[in-house]
MARBA-520850 format. One record per residue (C-alpha): residue in three letters; x, y, z. Coordinates in steps of 0.5 Angstrom, whole numbers, plus 500, padded with zeros to 3 digits. Layout:
N
ALAXYZ;...
END
This chain:
399
MET521516482;PRO516511482;LEU517505487;ALA515500482;LEU522502478;LEU525500484;ALA522493484;LEU524493477;ALA531495478;VAL532489484;GLY530484479;ALA535487474;PHE540487479;GLY539479480;ILE539478473;GLY545482472;THR549478477;THR547471475;GLU549473468;PHE556476469;VAL558472476;ILE559465472;MET565468468;GLY569469475;LEU567462478;LEU568458471;PRO575455474;GLU571452481;ILE565450477;ALA569446472;ALA573443478;ASP567441481;TYR564437475;GLY571435472;VAL570438466;SER575443462;ILE574450462;PRO572451455;THR567446457;ALA565450463;GLY564456458;LEU558453455;LEU555455461;VAL556462458;THR554461451;GLY548457453;TYR545463457;ALA546468451;LEU543463447;GLY537462452;VAL536470452;VAL536470444;LEU531465444;GLY527466450;ALA526473449;PRO521473443;LEU518466445;LEU516468452;THR514475450;VAL509472445;LEU506468451;GLY506474455;THR501477451;LYS495473454;VAL496476461;SER497482464;ARG504485464;LYS505485471;ARG503478472;MET508476466;LEU513480470;MET512476476;LEU512469472;LEU518471469;MET522472476;GLY519466478;LEU522462472;PHE529466474;VAL528463481;LEU527456479;GLY533456474;ASN538459479;LEU535454484;VAL537448479;SER544451478;ALA545451486;LEU543444487;ALA545441480;PRO548434481;SER551434474;PHE554439469;GLY548437464;VAL543439470;MET547446471;LEU547448464;THR539446464;GLY539451470;ARG543456466;VAL538456460;VAL532456464;ALA534462468;SER536466461;LEU529465458;ALA527470463;HIS532475462;GLY530478455;ALA523478456;PHE524481463;PHE528487460;GLY523487454;ILE517488458;GLY520491464;SER522497459;VAL515498457;VAL512498464;ALA517503466;ALA516507460;GLU508507462;LEU510509469;VAL512516468;ALA511522463;PRO512522456;ASP519526456;LYS522522462;LYS521515459;ALA528514457;GLY530516464;ALA525511467;ILE528505462;ALA535507465;THR533507472;MET531500471;PHE537498467;THR541501473;GLY540495477;LEU544491471;THR549496472;VAL550496479;ALA550488479;ASN557489475;ILE559494481;VAL557490487;GLY553483485;VAL559480481;PRO565481485;LEU561480491;GLY558473488;THR565471485;TYR568472492;ILE563468496;GLY563463491;GLN571462491;ALA571463499;VAL564459501;GLY562455494;TRP559457488;ARG553454490;THR552459495;THR552464490;PHE547462486;ALA542460492;ILE543468494;VAL541470487;ALA535466487;VAL533469494;LEU534476490;GLY530473485;VAL524472490;VAL525479493;GLY524482486;LEU518478485;LEU515480491;GLY517487490;ILE513487483;ALA507484486;LYS507489491;LEU509496488;VAL508495480;PRO501497479;ALA496492476;THR494493469;PRO489489464;ARG492486459;PRO493491453;GLU487491449;GLY488487442;ALA495485444;HIS496478440;LEU502476436;ARG500478429;ARG499485432;GLU506485435;LEU509482429;THR507489425;ALA513493429;PHE518489425;ARG515492418;ASN518498420;PRO525499417;GLN527504423;VAL525498428;LEU530493424;LEU535499424;ALA535500431;MET536493433;ALA542492428;MET545498431;THR544494438;VAL548488435;LEU553492432;GLY554498438;PHE554493444;GLY557488440;GLY563493440;VAL564493447;PHE564485448;ALA569484443;ALA574488448;ILE571486454;THR570478453;TYR578478453;ILE580483458;ALA583478463;PRO588476458;MET589483455;MET590486462;THR595480464;ASN599479458;VAL599486455;ALA598491461;GLY602487466;TYR596486471;SER596480476;ASP590475475;GLY587478482;ALA587485479;VAL582483473;THR576483478;TRP577490480;LEU578492473;LEU571489471;VAL569493477;LEU571499474;PHE568497467;GLY561496472;ILE562504474;GLY563506467;MET556502465;PHE553505471;LEU555512469;GLY554511462;ASN547509463;LEU545515467;LEU547519462;GLY544516456;GLY537516460;LYS538523461;TYR540526454;ALA536521450;ASP530524453;ARG532531450;ARG536529443;LEU536522442;MET539521435;PRO545526437;MET546522443;LEU547516439;TYR552519434;THR556522440;THR556515444;LEU557510438;GLY562515435;GLY566516442;LEU566508443;ALA569507436;VAL575512437;VAL576509444;LEU576502442;ALA581504437;LEU585507442;PHE585501447;THR590498442;PHE595502445;THR593504452;ALA592497453;HIS600497454;ASN600502460;LYS596500467;VAL593507468;LEU591508461;ALA588501460;ALA584502467;ILE581509464;THR580506458;ILE576501461;VAL571506464;LEU570509458;VAL568503454;GLY563501459;ALA561508460;LEU560510452;GLY557503451;PHE552503456;ALA550510454;THR547507448;VAL542502451;PRO537507454;PRO536511447;LEU537504443;GLN531501447;LYS527508447;ARG528508439;VAL525501439;LEU519503443;ASP518510439;GLN518506433;ALA514500434;HIS507504433;GLY503501439;ALA506494439;PRO512495443;THR513489447;LEU515484443;ALA520489439;SER523491446;ALA524484448;VAL527482441;ASN532488442;ILE534485449;GLY536479445;ALA540483440;PHE544485445;ASN546478447;LEU547476440;GLY552482439;ASN555479445;ALA556472442;LEU558475435;ALA563480438;ALA566474442;TRP567470436;LEU570475432;GLY575477437;GLY577470438;MET578469431;VAL583475431;ILE587472437;SER587465434;ALA590468427;GLY596471431;LEU594478431;GLY595479439;TYR590480445;THR589487443;SER586485436;PRO579484439;ASN579492440;TRP580493433;VAL574489432;GLY570493437;ALA572499433;VAL569497427;LEU563494429;ALA561501433;ALA563505427;ALA558500423;ALA553502428;LEU554509427;GLY553509420;LEU547505421;ALA545511426;PHE546516420;TRP542512415;SER536511420;ALA536519421;ALA537520413;LEU531515412;GLU527519417;ARG528526414;ARG526523407;ALA519521410;PRO517527415;ALA510526414;THR510519418;ALA517519421;THR517526425;THR511523429;ALA513516430;GLY516518437;PRO510522440;VAL505517437;ALA508511439;THR509514446;ALA502516446;VAL500509445;ALA504506450;ALA502511455;HIS494509453;HIS496502454;
END
């Protein structure tokens, strides 16, 4: 494994920690600033929207410099945002810090995916992308619970200061280990936008929104579901989220391994399995043991879709993968926001805390339908579709 992938994974670990740790610290932050929990929840919403907006914006700006330099600038922006959050004298400044940090998120994973794929042989690209995303999954196993504990024991500002230090470590790692590459020849906005003319790119992004959205429909409301339905204590929720993180870690590795072999069959299996498991979660949520097992499966099947979906976008982007890759990262967060909203609607309608699982199952099933549609379109145009992956891979390797 190239050491440069380790540097990218460290950056991903810091980003994953700051994205998810906020959920466990909302009560402390709300109390410190004297705002309600729903108001404090804007720190989650603001971050997600910042990812969606920042991914294309900063990626477009990044076409003017080399990818290595852009990754370093993004980590610098991430550090700045977390320092602002750690020192924020008011809630408004805290929210600003969250948005600043989030702007780096989508572009970092988007550009990082392209860089990771360039570091290895063509038949190992999905595995390289998965290695970078391992930092994000490990963050949910180690960074988030540890950051939550530190924030509750010492103070939430300490947590964000530590995350800023992680960002500095990631920046230095990228500076030292990622090979210097010139700015991609001919890289400009018009060329990057051509990727979106390909229906396969748009279909892959739609699968991202719906498939991973299915995961967040359930996980967003995991706390009330587990305490009110399964009968767990409030303190057990943190460790249930660790189980979710373990599932994400395992799914990410499996997704990266098998996507390099048979990408579309891997998507059929994971999306289909995810739809079934989410539907079953409505029933298993009433039993502590079965609920815990289901949480691991949701994390595993959900994150097993990430490397193949990201590689699908890179393969189909026809030599202009950077913006499409970053926008696809924004698509994950768009799916999160959409699914959380839909899950909240069915709960508000009086359908119970397990009802978001059905929303997730429907979203995952819809993503599976798009996967079959995408494959059918590819079979109808064999002259272009069957060579799209290798051609895009060869171009990416050239750049």
